[in-house]
N, C-alpha and C positions, 0 to 999 in steps of 0.2 A: 594775591594779597591775603585772601582768607582761605582757610582749609575747611572745606565743606563737602557736601555730596556733589558728585560729578553729574553733569547733564546726562540723561538717559536717552534723549531723542536726537542728540547731536545739534540741537538748536541753542544758541547762546541766549541767555536771558539779558534783559536790558539792565545795565547797572544803575543803582539808585544813588542819588546825590548824598554825600556824607561829608563830615568834617571831623578832623582829628587835631588835637592840640598837644604839642610837646612843651610842657611847663618846665622851665629851667630856673635853677637857683645856684648861687655861688657856693663853692666848696673848696676845701683845702687842696684838692686835686685839680681845681679849675672850675668845674660846675657839675651839677647833677641834673638828671631828668626824672620826672615823676612817672612811675609806672604802676599799673594796677594789674592784679591777677584775676582773670575772668572766672566766673563761677563754672564749675564742671557741668552744671545743668544748661549752660548756654549752648545754643545750636550753632553759634559762630565763635570760633576761637576759644572753645571751652578749655579752662585751666591754663591758657596762654597769658604771658605778660604782654600788656598792650599799653598804649597811651590813651588817655580819656578821649572818647569820641563816639559818634553814632550818626544815624540817619538825619537828614534834613527833614523837618516837619512842615506841614502846610501853614502852621501858625507862625513860622519864623520870619515871614515877610509881610504879615498883615499890618494894617495901618496902626492899630493899637500897640503892636510890638515895636514898630519902627519909631514910635513916639518915645520909647524908653531907651533909645540908644544915642550915643554921641559919636560924631565923626562920620556920619552917613554920607555927607556930600563929598568927603575927601576920598571915598573908596575909588580905587582905580582898577578896572577890570584887567588892564595890562599886567598888573602885579600877579594875577592868577594865571596869566598866559592864555586867557580865554576872552571871547567876545560874548559876555553875558548881559542879559537884560538887567536893568537896575534892581528889580525886585529879587531876581534869582541870585544876583551878586550879594545883595544884603543878606539873603537867607543863609548863605554859606558862612558868613561871619557870625550871624546870630546863633546859628546851630553850633558853631564852635564854642561860643561863650556859654550857651545853655548846657551843652554836654559837659563842659569843664566844671560847671557848678554842680550838675547832677552827679558826676562820677568822681570828682576830686574835691568838691566842697569849696572850690576857689571861684570867687566872683570877680571877673575882670571889669571892675567899675571903680571910679575914683571914690575914695573915702568909704569903700564897702566894708572895711575892717571894723568900722564903728557901728554897723548895722547888726541886726539879729540874724546872722547868716544861717545858723543851725535851723531856726524855725522856717526861714525862707526856703532852704534846701528841702526840708521835710515836706513843705507844701508843693514844691516843684516835683519831687519824686512821687507825690500823690496825684500827679497829673493836672495840677492847677496851672493855668496859663502863665508862662514866663513873664509876660507883660504885667499881669496882675501882681505877681510876686515882687517884681522890681518896683512897681508903683507903691506898694505897701512898705517896702524897705526904704523908699525915698532915694533911690540911686538909679543911675542910667549906665548901661553897658558901654564901656569905652572900646570902640572898635579899633582904635589906633594901637591898642595893646596887642593885637593879633597881626603877625607878619607872615604872609604866604611864603611857603618854603618849597613844597613839591606836591605833585598830584599823582596818585596811584589809581589805576583802574584794574579791578580784579580780572584775572585771565578768563577767557571765554569758556574754558572747559569746566568751570565751576558753576553750580546752579545759583548760589547766592552771590550776587555781584554788586560791587560798590564803586562809585566814582568818588574817591575820597580826596579832599583837599587837606593837606597837612599844613598847620600853622605853628610858628614858634611864638612863645610868649614868656616874658620874664615873670616869675611868680611874685605876687605882692608880698612884701616883707611882713605885713601886719595880718596875714591870714595863714592858717594851717591846713595843709592838704591831707585829706583822709578819704579812703574809699567808702562807697555807700553801703557795704555789707549786704548787698542784694545782687546786683549784676557782677560785682567784684567782691572777692573774699579776702583780699590782702592788698596792701599797697606799700610802696617804699620809694625813696629817692636813691637813684643809682648813678654812679659814674658810668657813662656809656661803655667804657672799656671793661669795667667790671661786669656789666650786664652781658656783654659778648662773651667774656670769660666763663660766666656761669652757664651760658647757653652751650658753649663748647664742651663743658663738663657734664652736659645733659641735666643740669640742675633746674633749668627753666625752659619753657617752650616759647619760641618766637616765630611769628609768621614772617615770610620773606620781606614784606615791606617794613616790618618792625626791625628786623635784623639789619637791613640795608640802611635804615634811618639811624640806628645806633652807630653803625660803622661810619656813616657820614658825620654824625655829631662828634665822634672821637677825633676827627681831624682838626677841630677848632680848639684854640687855647682858652677861649673865654666866651661868655654869653654875648658880650659886645661884638666879638668877631663873628659869631654865628648870625646875629641879627643884622649886622652890616652886610654880610654876604647875601642873606636872604633879600634884603632891600635893594641890592645892587642889580638884580636881574629878575626877569619873569620866572615864576615857578615852573620848573620843567615838568613835562608829563611823562610818566612811566607806564607803558602798557605792555606787560609781559606777554611773550608768545611762548607756547609750549610745544615740545616735541618728544616723541618716544625714541630713546636711544639705548640699544643693548638691554631692552627690557625694563628700563627705568625712565620716568618722566624728567625732562629737563626744562627749566624756565630760562629763557634768554631775554635780556633787557636791551634797551637802545644802546647802540654802540657795538653790539656783538655782531660778528660776521654773518650770523644767521637771522638777525633781526632786520625787519624792513626799514627801520630807522637807523642809519649808520652813525649818527652823531651821539656821542656819549651824553646821557642826561644827568647822571649822578656818578660820583667817584666810586672806584672799586670794581670788583669782578662783575662781569656782565652775564654770567651763567651760574645757575643754581640747579643742583641735581638732587632728586628725591632719593634718600638712602634707606628708606623704609620707615623712618621716624621723623624726618625733617628735610627741608630744603637747605643744602649747604653749598658753599662755593665749589664749583666743579673744577 
């Protein structure tokens, strides 16, 4: 999932819990997804186009934080395809909402558009507790706005690994998404097919999980179709396995003849090959 330094000792690191959100909005072509370009100074996916997201923090499931959310009791671990303890389950959703506010300026809360979001985001990016920011804004995060979609686990050959839960969310119509100009230097709404076309022309960088997510999104005709599909089944897990073939690394996904899981997890090609600059369908 992430392009980083390879392990030097042959021992795989333990992946860290993370959450990623694909914000969707209607467009003339059907719908668009919000993407940010990571800063070139980042040690993870520098200069790549990504969806807002990041690591789960210890504070994402503390009592004061959970007091600032709605929909906690309705969370279903089966939707994530995992048997998670309630606090860890809640932390996934809270992290998704927090990272969306930090990196996109979008707060997934009812009536949030009437609050001083710019000031709240500034405080959050200054590392003030999310719970305190929400309390002062007078809103609560709406966990029902987040729909589990897929789970990606970084391959074992990379040093920095994440167990990332990808969520879909319809962007609130009364808020404007914009990057933070710190971790991200650019942002835009893109038709998934246009994003892939730019990647094919080497105009943008995409990690394998981002590329596969865009290709999957491109199969839907509308936001409603995407959300309905996500709600209809548990989020599939994608754990890439890697091989060296003819001097190049290949990543294989569930459903590939060389992957231990023979059931296809997500649509599209099951093999990506490193061509010296990116992983592309083999």
